[in-house]
Each structure stands twice: as structure tokens, then as C-alpha cells.
C-alpha positions as a LaTeX table, in Angstrom:
\begin{tabular}{lrrr}
\hline
Residue & $x$ (\AA) & $y$ (\AA) & $z$ (\AA) \\
\hline
Met1 & 0.00 & 0.00 & 0.00 \\
Val2 & 2.72 & 2.46 & 0.97 \\
Ala3 & 4.87 & 1.46 & $-2.01$ \\
Ser4 & 1.96 & 2.25 & $-4.31$ \\
Leu5 & 1.75 & 5.70 & $-2.68$ \\
Gly6 & 5.38 & 6.23 & $-3.66$ \\
Leu7 & 4.56 & 5.20 & $-7.20$ \\
Val8 & 1.59 & 7.58 & $-7.30$ \\
Ala9 & 3.79 & 10.46 & $-6.07$ \\
Leu10 & 6.43 & 9.54 & $-8.65$ \\
Leu11 & 3.95 & 9.50 & $-11.54$ \\
Ser12 & 2.17 & 12.67 & $-10.46$ \\
Gly13 & 5.50 & 14.47 & $-10.12$ \\
Val14 & 6.49 & 13.42 & $-13.63$ \\
Ala15 & 3.08 & 14.45 & $-15.01$ \\
Leu16 & 3.29 & 17.85 & $-13.30$ \\
Leu17 & 6.80 & 18.48 & $-14.60$ \\
Leu18 & 5.76 & 17.52 & $-18.13$ \\
Ala19 & 2.72 & 19.79 & $-17.95$ \\
Val20 & 4.87 & 22.70 & $-16.80$ \\
Gln21 & 7.37 & 22.08 & $-19.62$ \\
Gly22 & 4.68 & 23.06 & $-22.10$ \\
Ala23 & 4.22 & 26.43 & $-20.37$ \\
Ile24 & 7.92 & 27.09 & $-19.77$ \\
His25 & 8.03 & 29.95 & $-22.28$ \\
Gln26 & 5.88 & 32.05 & $-19.94$ \\
Glu27 & 7.94 & 31.69 & $-16.78$ \\
Asp28 & 6.30 & 33.34 & $-13.80$ \\
Gly29 & 5.81 & 32.58 & $-10.14$ \\
Tyr30 & 2.95 & 30.18 & $-10.84$ \\
Thr31 & 4.86 & 27.90 & $-13.22$ \\
Arg32 & 7.92 & 28.09 & $-10.98$ \\
Ala33 & 5.84 & 26.90 & $-8.01$ \\
Leu34 & 4.35 & 24.10 & $-10.08$ \\
Arg35 & 7.80 & 23.01 & $-11.21$ \\
Trp36 & 9.06 & 22.98 & $-7.62$ \\
Thr37 & 6.00 & 21.00 & $-6.53$ \\
Gly38 & 6.53 & 18.50 & $-9.33$ \\
Gly39 & 10.19 & 18.12 & $-8.43$ \\
Ile40 & 9.39 & 17.56 & $-4.77$ \\
Leu41 & 6.71 & 14.99 & $-5.63$ \\
Leu42 & 9.13 & 13.27 & $-7.98$ \\
Ala43 & 11.86 & 13.12 & $-5.34$ \\
Leu44 & 9.41 & 11.93 & $-2.69$ \\
Gly45 & 8.07 & 9.25 & $-5.01$ \\
Val46 & 11.54 & 8.00 & $-5.88$ \\
Phe47 & 12.54 & 7.93 & $-2.20$ \\
Arg48 & 9.40 & 6.11 & $-1.05$ \\
Phe49 & 9.40 & 3.68 & $-3.96$ \\
Phe50 & 13.01 & 2.58 & $-3.57$ \\
Thr51 & 13.12 & 2.52 & 0.22 \\
Leu52 & 10.02 & 0.35 & 0.58 \\
Val53 & 10.35 & $-2.04$ & $-2.37$ \\
\hline
\end{tabular}
């Protein structure tokens, strides 16, 4: 159950980063915050996935 939470965080982080990449030409505080959130989710997902599997 907890490993699947890591996988969900990993996939949502990747999806958020890919969505922000499309809007990277209009860099503002909003897209910067989304990119940071995606990076944190990605790191959290990688950490949880590999420490629990």
C-alpha cells in the first residue's frame, strides 16, 4: 500500500513536470511553483518507492 503511494507520487510528479514544460516559455511565479511541486513529488516518489520495495 505504501509502495503504491510512492509510485503515485512519482507518476504525479512526472506528469506535473511535463505539464509545466509546455508552459515554460511564460515563466512566472505560478509555473515556478508548479515546477518545484513537481520536483518535490518526484523526489518523494523515488525515495518512497526505492526505500520500501
